C-alpha positions in Angstrom: 108.7 130.4 220.8 105.4 132.0 219.6 107.2 133.5 216.6 108.8 130.2 215.6 105.4 128.4 215.9 103.8 131.2 213.8 106.4 130.8 211.1 106.0 127.0 211.0 102.2 127.2 210.8 102.4 129.6 207.9 105.3 127.7 206.2 103.5 124.3 206.3 100.0 125.7 206.0 100.8 127.9 203.0 102.9 125.0 201.5 100.1 122.5 202.0 97.5 124.6 200.1 100.1 125.3 197.4 100.8 121.6 196.7 97.3 120.3 197.5 95.2 122.9 195.8 97.3 124.9 193.3 99.5 122.1 192.2 97.9 118.7 192.5 94.3 119.9 192.0 94.4 123.0 189.8 97.4 122.1 187.6 97.1 118.3 187.4 93.5 117.4 188.3 94.7 114.5 190.4 91.4 114.5 192.4 88.0 116.2 192.3 86.0 118.2 194.8 82.7 119.9 195.0 82.2 123.5 194.0 81.6 124.4 197.7 84.8 122.6 198.8 86.7 124.4 196.0 85.6 127.8 197.1 86.4 127.0 200.8 89.8 125.9 199.6 90.3 129.2 197.7 89.6 131.1 201.0 91.9 128.9 203.1 94.7 129.3 200.5 94.3 133.0 200.8 94.3 133.0 204.6 97.4 130.8 204.9 99.4 132.4 202.0 98.3 135.9 202.9 100.7 138.4 201.4 102.0 135.6 199.1 98.6 134.6 197.7 98.9 132.8 194.4 95.9 132.4 192.0 94.9 128.8 191.2 94.5 129.9 187.6 97.8 131.7 187.2 99.7 129.0 189.0 97.9 126.1 187.3 98.4 127.4 183.8 102.0 128.3 184.3 102.8 125.0 185.9 101.3 123.1 183.0 103.5 125.1 180.7 106.5 124.2 182.9 105.8 120.5 182.3 105.2 120.9 178.6 108.3 123.0 178.0 110.6 121.9 180.9 114.1 123.3 180.6 113.5 124.8 177.2 113.3 128.5 176.2 109.5 128.3 176.6 109.7 127.1 180.2 108.3 129.9 182.4 110.9 129.1 185.1 114.0 127.1 184.3 117.4 127.7 185.9 119.0 126.8 182.5 118.1 130.2 181.0 118.7 132.6 183.9 122.1 133.8 185.2 121.0 133.6 188.9 118.1 132.7 191.1 116.8 136.3 191.3 116.6 136.6 187.6 114.7 133.3 187.4 112.2 134.5 190.1 111.7 137.8 188.4 110.9 136.1 185.1 108.6 133.7 186.9 106.8 136.6 188.5 106.3 138.3 185.2 105.1 135.2 183.4 102.7 134.4 186.3 101.2 137.9 186.2 100.9 138.0 182.4 99.0 134.7 182.5 96.9 135.5 185.5 95.8 138.9 184.1 95.3 137.4 180.6 97.9 139.7 179.0 99.2 136.8 176.9 97.4 134.3 174.7 97.6 130.8 176.1 96.9 127.5 174.4 93.6 125.9 175.4 95.4 122.7 176.6 96.9 124.7 179.4 93.7 126.4 180.6 91.2 123.6 180.3 89.5 122.9 183.6 91.8 125.1 185.6 89.7 126.6 188.4 89.3 130.4 188.5 87.3 132.6 190.8 87.9 136.0 189.2 86.2 138.2 191.8 87.9 136.5 194.7 91.3 136.5 193.0 91.0 140.2 192.3 90.5 140.8 196.0 93.1 138.3 197.3 95.7 139.3 194.8 95.2 143.1 195.3 97.9 145.4 196.7 95.5 146.2 199.5 95.2 142.6 200.6 99.0 142.1 200.5 99.6 145.3 202.5 97.0 144.4 205.1 98.5 141.0 205.6 102.0 142.4 205.8 100.8 144.9 208.4 99.2 142.1 210.4 102.5 140.2 210.3 104.4 143.2 211.5 101.9 143.7 214.4 102.2 140.1 215.4 106.0 140.3 215.5 105.8 143.5 217.4 103.5 141.8 220.0 105.2 138.5 220.4 108.9 138.8 219.3 111.1 138.4 222.4 114.5 138.7 220.7 115.9 140.8 217.8 116.9 137.7 215.7 113.2 136.7 215.5 112.6 139.7 213.3 114.8 138.0 210.7 111.8 135.6 210.0 109.6 138.5 209.0 110.8 138.7 205.4 110.4 134.9 205.2 106.8 135.2 206.2 106.1 138.1 203.8 107.8 136.3 200.9 107.1 132.7 201.7 105.5 131.6 198.4 108.5 132.9 196.3 110.8 131.1 198.7 108.9 127.9 198.2 109.2 128.5 194.4 113.0 129.1 194.6 113.5 125.8 196.5 111.7 123.7 193.9 112.1 125.6 190.6 115.8 126.4 191.2 117.4 124.0 193.6 115.4 120.9 192.7 116.6 121.3 189.2 120.3 121.5 190.3 120.8 119.4 193.4 119.6 116.0 194.5 119.2 112.5 193.1 117.2 111.0 190.3 115.1 107.8 190.1 114.1 108.3 186.5 115.9 109.5 183.4 113.7 112.3 182.0 114.1 114.9 179.4 114.8 117.7 181.9 117.0 118.4 184.9 114.4 117.7 187.6 115.8 116.0 190.7 114.6 114.7 194.1 115.9 117.3 196.5 115.6 115.3 199.8 115.6 111.6 200.6 112.8 112.4 203.1 111.0 115.5 202.2 110.1 116.9 205.6 110.7 120.5 204.3 108.4 120.7 201.2 105.7 118.2 202.0 106.4 116.0 199.0 107.1 118.8 196.5 110.8 118.0 196.8 110.4 114.7 194.9 110.6 116.7 191.7 112.1 114.0 189.5 109.4 111.5 190.5 106.8 114.1 189.7 108.2 115.0 186.3 108.3 111.3 185.4 104.5 111.0 186.0 102.7 114.2 186.7 99.3 112.5 187.0 100.5 110.5 190.0 99.1 112.0 193.2 101.8 110.4 195.4 105.0 112.3 194.6 107.1 109.9 196.8 106.8 106.1 197.2 109.5 105.1 194.6 112.0 104.3 197.3 111.2 103.2 200.9 112.3 106.5 202.4 110.3 108.7 200.0 107.4 109.7 202.2 104.9 112.2 200.8 103.0 113.9 203.8 100.6 115.7 201.5 99.6 112.4 199.8 98.8 110.9 203.2 96.5 113.9 203.9 94.9 113.4 200.4 94.2 109.7 201.2 92.5 110.7 204.5 90.4 113.4 202.8 89.5 110.9 200.1 88.4 108.3 202.7 86.3 111.0 204.4 84.6 111.8 201.1 85.8 115.4 201.0 87.6 114.8 197.7 87.7 112.0 195.2 91.1 110.7 193.9 91.1 109.8 190.2 
């Protein structure tokens, strides 16, 4: 039971900071926060993503490029141009690293106002950080696992962010339903997105990327992350645009 709870905390915790901070804040600027709150969120993203940590800059820039070039040859991750999901994820990884490490020239429109904390990212993205988190995960499993099958969740914990990416960048462009006719293959993966905290309403999001509520088009499209955003906005922790 402890292992299952641990996996759920990391799944939804890591996913929340991915959609709240990396996606809705860094890539789309759907709300603002203070510099102090931003740095705290950097740290929380690292703690929950651990061995999977994604840079706000690398993610934000790449995601903006995905929207600008969705399902074209310039799209950094489109299932249309890869033979299988592993090929797409490898290409996504390469594009992310090239952007994050400034190996490629990127248009200013994709980098403007994307938050970057270079010193922290260098530490959080380092091999040392990823190895330490992986070792801590193994130690946790060794301490609390009570059955052999629980160890099957260890690779999920270590590779959780790429798994989140596969679900949206691959499956949400192949399976699901659409509310809007758009110029790409984005789809709403689930009628009620309990699995991806609103990220699964991909067609809604591609219709209007500035909209903080990814759901809400049909009565059953509930976006849990947007509910949290509304609470944080009411408390003054962030300010919705």
